[in-house]
C-alpha positions in Angstrom: -24.8 88.1 6.8 -24.8 92.6 6.0 -28.6 92.0 6.3 -28.4 91.2 9.9 -25.0 93.7 10.3 -27.4 96.4 8.5 -30.6 95.6 11.5 -33.1 98.3 11.5 -29.9 101.3 10.9 -31.5 104.3 9.5 -35.1 103.2 10.1 -36.4 106.9 11.5 -40.4 104.6 11.9 -41.0 102.2 13.1 -44.9 101.0 13.0 -46.5 99.9 16.4 -47.1 95.8 16.1 -43.8 95.5 13.5 -40.4 94.6 14.3 -37.2 93.0 13.0 -36.2 89.4 13.8 -32.5 88.2 13.6 -32.3 84.1 13.0 -28.8 82.5 14.5 -27.2 79.4 12.9 -26.5 78.9 16.7 -27.1 80.2 20.1 -24.5 82.7 21.4 -24.2 86.1 23.3 -25.4 88.2 19.7 -25.0 91.7 20.6 -26.7 94.6 19.4 -25.0 98.1 19.2 -27.2 101.3 18.4 -24.6 103.0 16.0 -26.2 104.8 13.0 -29.9 104.2 14.4 -32.7 107.4 14.3 -34.6 106.2 16.9 -34.6 104.3 20.0 -35.4 100.7 20.0 -36.3 98.2 22.7 -34.6 94.6 22.3 -35.3 91.0 23.8 -32.9 87.9 23.1 -35.0 84.8 22.5 -34.0 81.4 23.3 -34.7 78.2 21.3 -38.1 77.9 22.4 -38.9 81.4 21.8 -38.8 81.9 25.6 -37.2 85.7 26.6 -33.6 84.6 28.4 -32.9 88.7 28.5 -34.1 92.4 26.9 -33.2 96.3 27.0 -35.6 98.8 27.2 -34.8 102.0 25.0 -31.6 101.5 24.2 -31.0 105.1 22.3 -29.0 106.0 18.8 -24.9 106.9 18.7 -23.1 107.7 17.1 -18.9 107.8 17.3 -18.3 105.1 19.9 -21.0 102.5 20.3 -21.5 100.3 23.7 -22.3 96.7 22.1 -25.5 95.5 24.5 -24.8 91.4 25.4 -27.0 89.1 26.8 -26.6 87.2 30.1 -27.5 84.2 28.1 -26.8 82.5 25.2 -29.6 83.2 22.5 -31.1 81.4 19.3 -32.2 85.2 18.3 -32.7 88.1 18.7 -35.9 90.8 18.3 -35.8 94.4 18.2 -39.2 96.7 18.2 -40.4 100.4 19.1 -39.2 101.3 22.0 -41.7 101.4 24.9 -43.6 97.6 23.3 -41.7 95.9 26.0 -43.7 98.2 28.7 -46.5 98.1 26.9 -46.8 94.5 26.4 -45.6 93.5 30.0 -42.8 91.6 28.6 -40.7 89.6 30.9 -38.4 87.6 31.3 -39.5 84.1 30.7 -42.1 84.8 28.4 -42.9 83.0 25.7 -42.9 85.0 22.4 -45.9 84.0 19.6 -44.8 85.4 15.7 -46.6 85.9 12.6 -44.1 85.1 9.8 
């Protein structure tokens, strides 16, 4: 649980092609915030079938009070990516994500 809360906090560089996948025990409106982040990120919310349900591009780091970003639909997974990866890979709602774990 703590690792999930920390996520990519305090990470100053995300190599291209690398990401952080959050796996939740059940679908929900799992929020993401940018507190203590050092770099902007792209975020994907995925269904059980790894299809993109919602996304946010280039979420910027924040200090103090931070907005929590929620998906429009219940998601089973959240994928945090280097900023620009959504655009670079032409990801849209409905795109299926294939990952090597």
